[in-house]
N, CA, C and O of each residue as an XYZ file, in Angstrom:
364
protein
N      96.935    -31.380    -66.907
C      96.786    -30.148    -67.408
C      94.945    -30.400    -67.439
O      94.294    -31.428    -67.624
N      94.503    -28.946    -67.165
C      93.322    -28.837    -67.513
C      92.671    -28.917    -68.898
O      93.355    -28.606    -69.873
N      91.346    -29.328    -69.065
C      90.870    -29.296    -70.325
C      89.416    -28.935    -70.033
O      88.893    -29.092    -68.930
N      88.704    -28.358    -71.284
C      87.331    -28.435    -71.365
C      86.814    -29.120    -72.076
O      87.551    -29.405    -73.020
N      85.419    -29.774    -72.142
C      84.598    -30.602    -72.511
C      83.448    -29.936    -73.340
O      82.511    -29.889    -72.544
N      83.076    -29.448    -74.416
C      81.811    -29.026    -74.638
C      81.029    -29.929    -75.527
O      81.506    -30.110    -76.647
N      79.896    -30.536    -75.224
C      79.131    -31.199    -75.641
C      77.729    -30.898    -75.986
O      76.970    -30.716    -75.034
N      77.188    -30.802    -77.343
C      76.392    -30.612    -77.957
C      75.644    -31.348    -78.772
O      75.906    -31.380    -79.974
N      74.475    -32.133    -78.176
C      74.062    -33.350    -78.570
C      72.628    -32.824    -79.618
O      71.823    -31.970    -79.245
N      72.564    -33.471    -80.822
C      71.446    -32.937    -81.764
C      70.544    -32.730    -80.932
O      70.459    -31.552    -80.587
N      69.670    -33.586    -80.369
C      68.644    -33.345    -79.282
C      68.876    -33.676    -77.813
O      69.294    -34.820    -77.633
N      68.704    -32.954    -76.753
C      68.675    -33.432    -75.164
C      67.958    -32.249    -74.636
O      68.197    -31.043    -74.701
N      66.917    -33.013    -74.039
C      65.722    -32.313    -73.538
C      65.939    -32.221    -71.872
O      66.366    -33.216    -71.287
N      65.648    -31.070    -71.178
C      65.392    -31.097    -69.708
C      65.317    -32.244    -69.383
O      66.269    -32.817    -68.853
N      64.060    -32.887    -69.655
C      63.582    -34.060    -68.773
C      64.846    -35.380    -68.936
O      65.167    -36.076    -67.973
N      65.315    -35.503    -70.015
C      66.538    -36.385    -70.150
C      67.499    -35.610    -69.563
O      67.783    -36.123    -68.481
N      68.198    -34.516    -69.782
C      68.813    -34.268    -68.668
C      68.968    -34.403    -67.245
O      70.041    -34.572    -66.665
N      67.836    -34.319    -66.722
C      67.594    -34.060    -65.293
C      67.601    -36.037    -64.928
O      67.771    -36.486    -63.795
N      67.401    -36.828    -66.053
C      67.236    -38.118    -65.416
C      68.580    -38.677    -65.431
O      68.868    -39.504    -64.565
N      69.740    -38.212    -66.611
C      70.742    -38.553    -66.522
C      71.700    -37.966    -65.090
O      72.518    -38.681    -64.512
N      71.447    -36.813    -64.773
C      71.661    -36.026    -63.520
C      71.557    -37.112    -62.416
O      72.495    -37.374    -61.664
N      70.170    -37.812    -62.369
C      69.668    -38.620    -61.173
C      70.324    -39.725    -60.742
O      70.669    -40.118    -59.628
N      70.482    -40.356    -62.384
C      71.301    -41.432    -62.495
C      72.739    -41.717    -61.881
O      73.251    -42.683    -61.315
N      73.208    -40.304    -62.285
C      74.647    -40.115    -61.924
C      74.705    -40.020    -60.458
O      75.620    -40.333    -59.697
N      73.467    -39.493    -60.199
C      74.112    -39.304    -58.548
C      73.601    -40.707    -57.792
O      74.261    -41.125    -56.841
N      72.634    -41.285    -58.156
C      72.379    -42.869    -57.522
C      73.512    -43.929    -58.101
O      73.289    -45.110    -57.835
N      74.642    -43.644    -58.824
C      75.727    -44.444    -59.064
C      76.906    -43.655    -58.200
O      78.038    -44.120    -58.340
N      76.788    -42.736    -57.496
C      78.055    -42.078    -56.800
C      78.759    -41.336    -57.633
O      79.915    -40.985    -57.394
N      78.006    -40.987    -58.859
C      79.117    -40.066    -59.701
C      78.498    -38.570    -60.141
O      78.708    -38.116    -61.265
N      77.621    -37.773    -59.015
C      76.968    -37.013    -59.486
C      77.681    -35.487    -59.406
O      77.418    -34.362    -59.833
N      78.974    -36.264    -58.426
C      80.154    -34.965    -57.981
C      81.458    -35.632    -58.277
O      82.196    -35.936    -57.340
N      81.818    -35.899    -59.608
C      82.740    -37.110    -59.678
C      84.187    -36.292    -59.414
O      84.318    -35.103    -59.702
N      85.077    -36.977    -58.919
C      86.635    -36.271    -58.664
C      87.349    -35.600    -59.694
O      87.260    -36.176    -60.778
N      87.830    -34.866    -59.692
C      88.546    -33.784    -61.040
C      87.770    -33.444    -61.842
O      88.248    -33.270    -62.963
N      86.192    -33.181    -61.668
C      85.745    -32.049    -62.279
C      85.501    -30.870    -61.417
O      85.002    -31.018    -60.301
N      85.799    -29.804    -61.841
C      86.072    -28.581    -61.820
C      84.780    -27.438    -61.746
O      84.355    -26.648    -60.903
N      84.489    -27.767    -62.886
C      83.197    -26.973    -63.261
C      81.838    -27.548    -64.009
O      82.102    -28.650    -64.490
N      80.929    -27.287    -64.176
C      79.905    -28.087    -65.028
C      78.659    -27.135    -65.068
O      78.275    -26.670    -63.995
N      77.958    -26.792    -66.295
C      77.390    -25.795    -66.642
C      76.247    -26.454    -67.571
O      76.806    -27.429    -68.073
N      74.955    -26.401    -68.033
C      74.233    -26.847    -68.841
C      73.349    -25.987    -68.941
O      72.785    -25.420    -68.004
N      73.077    -25.754    -70.661
C      72.432    -24.752    -70.873
C      71.843    -24.657    -72.248
O      72.489    -25.274    -73.095
N      70.835    -24.070    -72.649
C      70.279    -23.730    -74.104
C      68.874    -24.312    -73.178
O      68.685    -24.462    -71.971
N      67.864    -24.589    -74.640
C      66.196    -24.636    -74.173
C      65.797    -25.704    -75.110
O      66.534    -26.258    -75.925
N      64.433    -25.949    -74.882
C      63.854    -26.995    -75.487
C      64.427    -28.236    -75.707
O      64.568    -28.916    -74.692
N      64.870    -28.813    -76.964
C      65.513    -30.201    -77.139
C      67.175    -29.619    -77.604
O      67.661    -30.021    -78.662
N      67.824    -28.806    -76.842
C      69.069    -28.444    -78.141
C      69.850    -27.848    -76.290
O      70.335    -26.752    -76.011
N      69.668    -29.127    -75.352
C      70.459    -28.427    -74.083
C      71.724    -28.751    -74.602
O      71.888    -29.616    -75.462
N      72.766    -27.972    -74.025
C      74.099    -28.185    -74.265
C      74.973    -28.573    -72.831
O      74.345    -28.529    -71.773
N      76.173    -28.887    -72.815
C      76.989    -29.053    -71.633
C      78.762    -28.343    -71.546
O      79.547    -28.628    -72.451
N      79.173    -27.499    -70.456
C      80.266    -27.566    -70.950
C      80.903    -27.528    -69.498
O      80.457    -26.827    -68.590
N      81.999    -28.366    -69.390
C      82.576    -28.752    -68.007
C      84.054    -28.403    -68.450
O      84.540    -28.189    -69.561
N      84.629    -28.424    -67.085
C      86.194    -28.117    -66.889
C      86.388    -29.277    -65.683
O      85.881    -29.467    -64.578
N      87.339    -29.903    -66.456
C      88.026    -30.958    -65.858
C      89.406    -31.108    -65.567
O      89.948    -31.258    -66.661
N      90.323    -31.151    -64.603
C      91.207    -31.177    -64.044
C      92.667    -32.017    -64.998
O      93.855    -31.719    -65.120
N      91.762    -33.218    -65.555
C      92.393    -33.894    -66.597
C      91.935    -34.747    -67.735
O      90.712    -34.883    -67.745
N      92.484    -35.274    -68.562
C      91.543    -36.185    -69.565
C      91.570    -37.497    -68.920
O      90.761    -38.306    -69.372
N      92.371    -37.911    -67.901
C      92.222    -39.062    -66.892
C      91.073    -39.309    -66.458
O      90.499    -40.395    -66.521
N      90.409    -37.659    -65.685
C      89.512    -37.645    -64.768
C      88.368    -37.815    -65.682
O      87.514    -38.585    -65.240
N      88.151    -37.364    -66.701
C      87.033    -36.981    -67.317
C      86.792    -38.458    -68.042
O      85.656    -38.922    -67.945
N      87.778    -39.211    -68.750
C      87.860    -40.513    -69.290
C      87.139    -41.542    -67.828
O      85.997    -41.999    -67.874
N      87.815    -41.684    -66.971
C      87.490    -42.306    -65.871
C      85.646    -42.104    -65.376
O      84.997    -43.108    -65.081
N      85.013    -40.720    -65.354
C      83.897    -40.517    -65.320
C      83.047    -40.801    -66.322
O      81.851    -40.993    -66.105
N      83.662    -40.864    -67.700
C      83.541    -41.442    -69.020
C      82.622    -42.819    -68.811
O      81.580    -43.167    -69.366
N      83.453    -43.474    -67.760
C      82.879    -45.184    -67.349
C      81.517    -45.223    -67.503
O      80.719    -45.745    -68.281
N      81.466    -44.195    -66.089
C      79.869    -44.336    -65.252
C      78.642    -43.405    -66.216
O      77.421    -43.556    -66.184
N      79.387    -42.498    -66.987
C      78.630    -41.788    -67.752
C      77.782    -42.086    -68.855
O      76.604    -41.925    -69.174
N      78.976    -42.654    -69.382
C      78.408    -43.102    -71.117
C      77.076    -44.340    -71.154
O      76.135    -44.208    -71.936
N      77.155    -45.239    -70.421
C      76.027    -45.897    -70.599
C      74.574    -45.137    -69.856
O      73.450    -45.523    -70.178
N      74.776    -44.096    -68.905
C      73.792    -43.688    -68.734
C      73.061    -42.835    -69.563
O      71.842    -42.779    -69.730
N      74.003    -42.147    -70.086
C      73.333    -41.190    -70.996
C      72.586    -42.269    -72.338
O      71.436    -42.047    -72.718
N      73.229    -43.137    -72.793
C      72.801    -44.098    -73.556
C      71.595    -44.650    -73.415
O      70.742    -44.705    -74.300
N      71.462    -45.226    -71.893
C      70.335    -45.859    -71.595
C      69.388    -44.699    -71.804
O      68.295    -45.111    -72.192
N      69.446    -43.373    -71.674
C      68.306    -42.318    -71.611
C      68.012    -42.186    -72.974
O      66.863    -41.760    -73.093
N      68.651    -42.400    -74.231
C      68.573    -41.877    -75.226
C      68.994    -40.629    -75.633
O      68.206    -39.783    -76.056
N      70.293    -40.440    -75.526
C      71.050    -39.115    -75.613
C      72.352    -39.686    -76.565
O      73.068    -40.606    -76.169
N      72.532    -39.069    -77.755
C      73.234    -39.028    -78.586
C      74.645    -37.951    -77.935
O      74.461    -36.739    -78.051
N      75.449    -38.234    -77.543
C      76.658    -36.851    -77.485
C      77.291    -36.539    -78.384
O      77.951    -35.504    -78.283
N      77.335    -37.320    -79.618
C      78.108    -36.788    -80.971
C      79.122    -36.683    -80.606
O      79.288    -37.349    -79.585
N      80.100    -36.077    -80.967
C      81.679    -35.966    -80.432
C      82.182    -34.693    -79.600
O      82.765    -33.723    -80.084
N      81.857    -34.875    -78.310
C      82.693    -33.872    -77.492
C      83.944    -33.389    -78.203
O      84.864    -33.982    -78.767
N      83.622    -31.919    -77.951
C      85.002    -31.086    -78.174
C      85.946    -30.901    -77.170
O      85.494    -30.367    -76.158
N      87.164    -31.199    -77.157
C      87.928    -31.324    -76.033
C      88.922    -30.546    -76.463
O      89.256    -30.700    -77.638
N      89.657    -29.504    -75.621
C      90.273    -28.340    -75.745
C      91.249    -28.114    -74.596
O      90.704    -28.230    -73.498
N      92.444    -27.844    -74.562
C      93.481    -27.649    -73.024
C      92.942    -26.172    -72.220
O      93.012    -25.187    -72.955
N      92.596    -25.997    -71.289
C      92.507    -24.641    -70.658
C      93.554    -24.101    -70.585
O      94.510    -24.597    -69.988
N      93.590    -22.657    -71.347
C      94.576    -21.959    -71.263
C      94.433    -20.812    -69.633
O      95.466    -20.299    -69.201
N      93.333    -20.610    -69.055
C      92.971    -19.766    -67.880
C      91.470    -20.072    -67.434
O      90.478    -20.106    -68.162
N      91.550    -20.293    -66.008
C      90.515    -20.368    -65.604
C      90.175    -19.551    -64.302
O      90.752    -19.914    -63.277
N      89.330    -18.520    -64.227
C      89.115    -17.494    -63.575
C      87.613    -17.602    -62.893
O      86.551    -17.488    -63.505
N      87.754    -17.816    -61.671
C      86.645    -18.303    -60.748
C      86.051    -17.028    -60.014
O      86.861    -16.444    -59.295
N      84.777    -16.504    -60.075
C      84.261    -15.332    -59.593
C      83.870    -14.194    -60.271
O      83.423    -13.229    -59.651
């Protein structure tokens, strides 16, 4: 079952986000298996992320690489909101 993941850190800047993406790419996890959609939005130090994943297992596998990188960059993800996807319309 597909899941949605919404992450709203207390503070995350564009520079921090860009560094996380750079490190994920370098680790071979820039386009992880099972991720269907990714968006980063917001402004200033209030960036947020919304993803759609094929399954909780795919998200958990990505987290093994992503979480240490995010911690090294100094972003506290807080508690992500994870909910099942009822419908996904592309386009």
